[in-house]
C-alpha positions as CSV (number, residue, x, y, z in Angstrom):
1,M,-3.0,-12.2,-11.1
2,L,-5.6,-12.3,-8.4
3,N,-7.7,-14.8,-10.7
4,V,-4.8,-17.0,-10.9
5,F,-4.2,-17.1,-7.2
6,L,-7.8,-17.8,-6.9
7,A,-8.0,-20.5,-9.1
8,V,-5.3,-22.4,-7.6
9,F,-6.6,-21.7,-4.2
10,W,-10.1,-23.2,-5.4
11,A,-8.1,-26.0,-7.0
12,I,-6.3,-27.2,-3.8
13,T,-9.2,-26.5,-1.7
14,G,-11.4,-29.0,-3.9
15,V,-8.5,-31.6,-3.8
16,C,-8.2,-31.5,-0.1
17,I,-12.2,-31.7,0.0
18,Y,-12.2,-34.6,-1.8
19,M,-9.3,-36.4,0.0
20,L,-10.5,-35.6,3.5
21,I,-14.3,-36.0,3.2
22,E,-15.8,-37.1,0.0
23,R,-13.5,-39.6,-1.1
24,E,-15.0,-42.3,1.2
25,R,-18.9,-41.3,1.3
26,P,-19.7,-40.1,-2.5
27,R,-23.9,-39.3,-2.7
28,P,-25.4,-40.8,-5.2
29,N,-28.6,-39.4,-5.0
30,L,-27.7,-35.9,-5.7
31,I,-27.0,-34.7,-9.3
32,T,-23.1,-34.7,-8.7
33,P,-22.0,-37.5,-6.3
34,Y,-19.2,-35.0,-4.9
35,P,-21.4,-31.4,-4.2
36,L,-18.4,-29.7,-2.5
37,T,-15.6,-30.8,-5.0
38,T,-17.6,-29.9,-8.1
39,L,-18.4,-26.5,-6.3
40,T,-14.4,-25.8,-6.0
41,A,-13.9,-27.1,-9.6
42,V,-16.2,-24.9,-11.0
43,L,-15.0,-22.1,-8.8
44,A,-11.6,-22.7,-10.2
45,V,-12.7,-23.2,-13.7
46,Y,-14.5,-19.6,-13.7
47,N,-11.0,-17.8,-12.4
48,V,-9.4,-19.7,-14.9
49,I,-11.6,-18.4,-17.7
50,R,-11.4,-15.0,-16.1
51,W,-7.5,-14.9,-16.4
52,W,-7.5,-16.2,-19.7
53,A,-10.1,-13.4,-21.1
54,I,-8.3,-10.4,-19.2
55,R,-4.9,-11.5,-20.9
56,L,-7.0,-11.8,-24.5
57,S,-8.1,-8.6,-23.8
58,G,-4.9,-6.9,-23.0
59,R,-6.0,-5.5,-19.6
60,G,-3.5,-7.6,-17.9
61,V,0.2,-7.3,-16.9
62,G,1.1,-4.5,-19.0
63,S,-1.8,-2.1,-18.8
64,R,-0.4,-0.4,-15.6
65,S,2.7,0.8,-17.6
66,D,0.7,3.1,-19.7
67,W,-1.1,4.6,-16.8
68,R,-0.3,8.1,-15.8
69,R,-1.0,9.7,-12.5
70,P,-3.1,12.7,-13.4
71,P,-1.5,16.1,-12.5
72,T,-2.2,17.2,-8.7
73,R,-2.9,20.7,-10.2
74,R,-4.9,21.8,-13.0
75,P,-3.4,23.6,-15.8
76,G,-5.2,27.0,-15.1
77,D,-4.5,26.9,-11.0
78,D,-2.2,29.7,-10.1
79,V,1.1,29.1,-8.1
80,I,1.1,30.9,-5.0
81,T,4.2,31.3,-3.5
82,P,4.1,30.4,0.4
83,D,4.7,33.0,3.0
84,P,8.7,33.2,3.9
85,N,7.8,33.3,7.9
86,F,7.1,29.6,7.1
87,N,10.2,28.3,5.9
88,F,11.7,26.4,8.5
89,T,14.6,24.8,6.4
90,D,16.9,27.9,6.4
91,Q,18.9,28.9,9.8
92,P,17.5,31.9,12.0
93,P,18.9,35.2,11.1
94,A,21.5,36.0,13.8
95,P,20.3,38.4,16.8
96,K,21.1,42.1,16.5
97,A,23.4,43.7,18.8
98,S,21.0,45.4,20.7
99,E,18.8,42.2,21.3
100,V,21.9,40.2,22.8
101,P,21.1,39.2,26.4
102,P,23.7,40.7,29.1
103,A,26.6,38.0,29.9
104,S,25.7,35.9,33.1
105,P,28.0,36.6,35.7
106,G,29.7,33.4,37.2
107,A,28.5,31.2,39.7
108,N,29.3,33.0,43.0
109,G,27.9,36.4,41.4
110,S,31.0,38.3,41.2
111,G,31.8,37.5,37.6
112,D,35.2,36.1,38.4
113,G,34.0,32.4,38.5
114,E,35.6,31.3,34.9
115,R,38.8,33.0,35.2
116,K,41.5,31.4,36.8
């Protein structure tokens, strides 16, 4: 697909260079009277030939569908179970009765601040 894009890019660039620069001023003393336009035409044809060769060889669009990602582990690797202390997906266990902090007194310190 990249080769098609590049072929179209060079073809459009060549046409623009011809229309804007080289149309009124050909250079008859050179091998080609339009050197920049000829260069872009050669690059466009080169990319079309590369695209065509890739399509014929079968490495084109359908080749990625056969490809499989290699496994992340080798078959001989041992599976190590993770440490359960680092499992943060479960809820933390409820605190024991001996670990419960004492109830805090009310706003005035008497403990009756909540009751009315």
